[in-house]
C-alpha positions as CSV (number, residue, x, y, z in Angstrom):
1,P,-74.4,44.2,-95.7
2,G,-76.1,47.5,-94.7
3,P,-74.2,50.6,-93.9
4,G,-71.9,50.1,-91.0
5,L,-72.3,46.4,-90.9
6,G,-69.5,44.0,-91.8
7,A,-70.2,40.6,-93.3
8,W,-70.1,38.8,-90.0
9,E,-72.5,41.3,-88.4
10,A,-74.9,41.1,-91.2
11,L,-74.8,37.3,-91.0
12,A,-75.3,37.4,-87.2
13,C,-78.3,39.8,-87.7
14,A,-79.9,37.5,-90.3
15,A,-79.3,34.4,-88.2
16,G,-80.7,36.2,-85.1
17,T,-83.8,37.2,-87.0
18,L,-84.4,33.6,-88.1
19,V,-83.8,32.4,-84.5
20,V,-86.3,34.9,-83.2
21,L,-88.9,33.9,-85.7
22,A,-88.5,30.2,-85.1
23,A,-88.5,30.6,-81.3
24,S,-91.6,32.8,-81.5
25,R,-93.4,30.1,-83.5
26,A,-92.2,27.3,-81.1
27,Q,-93.3,29.3,-78.1
28,H,-96.7,30.0,-79.6
29,A,-97.2,26.3,-80.4
30,A,-96.3,25.4,-76.8
31,H,-98.6,28.0,-75.4
32,A,-101.4,26.8,-77.7
33,A,-100.9,23.2,-76.4
34,L,-101.0,24.4,-72.8
35,A,-104.2,26.5,-73.4
36,A,-105.9,23.5,-75.1
37,L,-105.6,21.5,-71.8
38,R,-108.4,23.5,-70.2
39,T,-111.1,23.7,-73.0
40,A,-113.9,22.1,-71.0
41,P,-115.3,23.7,-67.8
42,D,-115.3,20.3,-66.1
43,A,-111.7,19.6,-67.1
44,P,-109.3,18.5,-64.3
45,A,-107.4,21.3,-62.6
46,Y,-104.1,20.0,-64.0
47,A,-103.5,17.9,-67.0
48,L,-100.3,16.5,-68.5
49,P,-99.2,18.4,-71.7
50,R,-98.8,16.2,-74.7
51,G,-97.0,16.6,-78.0
52,P,-93.5,16.3,-79.3
53,P,-91.8,19.1,-77.4
54,F,-93.4,18.1,-74.1
55,A,-92.1,14.6,-74.5
56,V,-88.6,15.9,-74.5
57,V,-88.6,18.8,-72.0
58,A,-91.0,19.9,-69.3
59,C,-91.2,23.5,-70.4
60,P,-90.6,24.0,-74.2
61,H,-92.2,27.5,-74.0
62,Y,-89.4,28.5,-71.6
63,A,-86.8,27.0,-73.9
64,A,-88.2,28.9,-76.8
65,E,-88.1,32.1,-74.7
66,V,-84.4,31.7,-74.0
67,C,-83.8,31.0,-77.7
68,L,-85.8,34.1,-78.5
69,Y,-83.5,36.2,-76.3
70,G,-80.5,34.5,-77.8
71,G,-81.7,35.6,-81.3
72,L,-82.2,39.1,-80.0
73,A,-78.6,39.1,-78.7
74,L,-77.4,38.1,-82.2
75,V,-79.4,40.9,-83.8
76,A,-78.2,43.5,-81.3
77,G,-74.6,42.4,-81.5
78,W,-72.7,40.6,-78.9
79,E,-71.0,43.8,-77.9
80,A,-74.3,45.1,-76.5
81,G,-73.7,44.2,-72.9
82,T,-77.2,44.9,-71.7
83,V,-78.6,42.3,-74.1
84,R,-76.1,39.7,-72.8
85,W,-77.2,40.4,-69.2
86,L,-80.8,40.2,-70.2
87,L,-80.2,36.9,-71.9
88,A,-78.4,35.6,-68.8
89,W,-81.2,36.8,-66.5
90,V,-83.9,35.1,-68.6
91,A,-81.9,31.9,-69.1
92,V,-81.2,31.5,-65.3
93,G,-84.7,32.6,-64.2
94,L,-86.6,30.3,-66.6
95,S,-84.2,27.4,-66.0
96,V,-84.9,27.6,-62.2
97,N,-88.7,27.6,-62.9
98,A,-88.4,24.8,-65.5
99,V,-86.6,22.6,-62.9
100,R,-89.3,23.3,-60.4
101,A,-92.0,22.4,-63.0
102,H,-90.1,19.3,-63.9
103,V,-90.0,18.1,-60.3
104,W,-93.7,19.0,-59.9
105,Y,-94.7,17.0,-63.0
106,Q,-92.7,14.0,-61.7
107,G,-94.6,14.1,-58.4
108,A,-98.0,14.9,-59.8
109,F,-98.1,12.5,-62.8
110,G,-95.6,9.8,-61.8
111,A,-94.9,7.2,-64.6
112,R,-97.2,9.0,-67.0
113,Y,-94.7,11.9,-67.1
114,T,-92.0,11.0,-69.6
115,A,-90.0,14.1,-70.3
116,R,-86.3,13.6,-69.4
117,W,-85.2,17.2,-69.2
118,A,-86.5,20.4,-67.6
119,I,-85.6,23.0,-70.3
120,C,-82.5,22.0,-72.3
121,P,-82.0,18.4,-73.6
122,G,-78.7,17.0,-72.6
123,L,-78.0,19.8,-70.1
124,L,-80.8,20.6,-67.7
């Protein structure tokens, strides 16, 4: 542990750092998959995202963003009230948008759209 950090704080900081790195990688992969949908100038205006995360949730990039802020909350320490409010703000805002996207995907793509969840498997 560094100066001023107890064992639990150091563990939370290390875990938070790993969460931030993993969430950043997952978010980048989701954004790359979304960007690849429009590679040709004559591509349709909207296409159905494919790939493992999109088969489970409508917005894996939103889920990764919430995880990223959760990791930041671990790094900052749970006592940092501002970070807790920021995490709550991001989680609520992105969850609302994910539900809206999920409903839109269902209407636009019908049976071809197979994701069962908007942002968090088993919850929302």
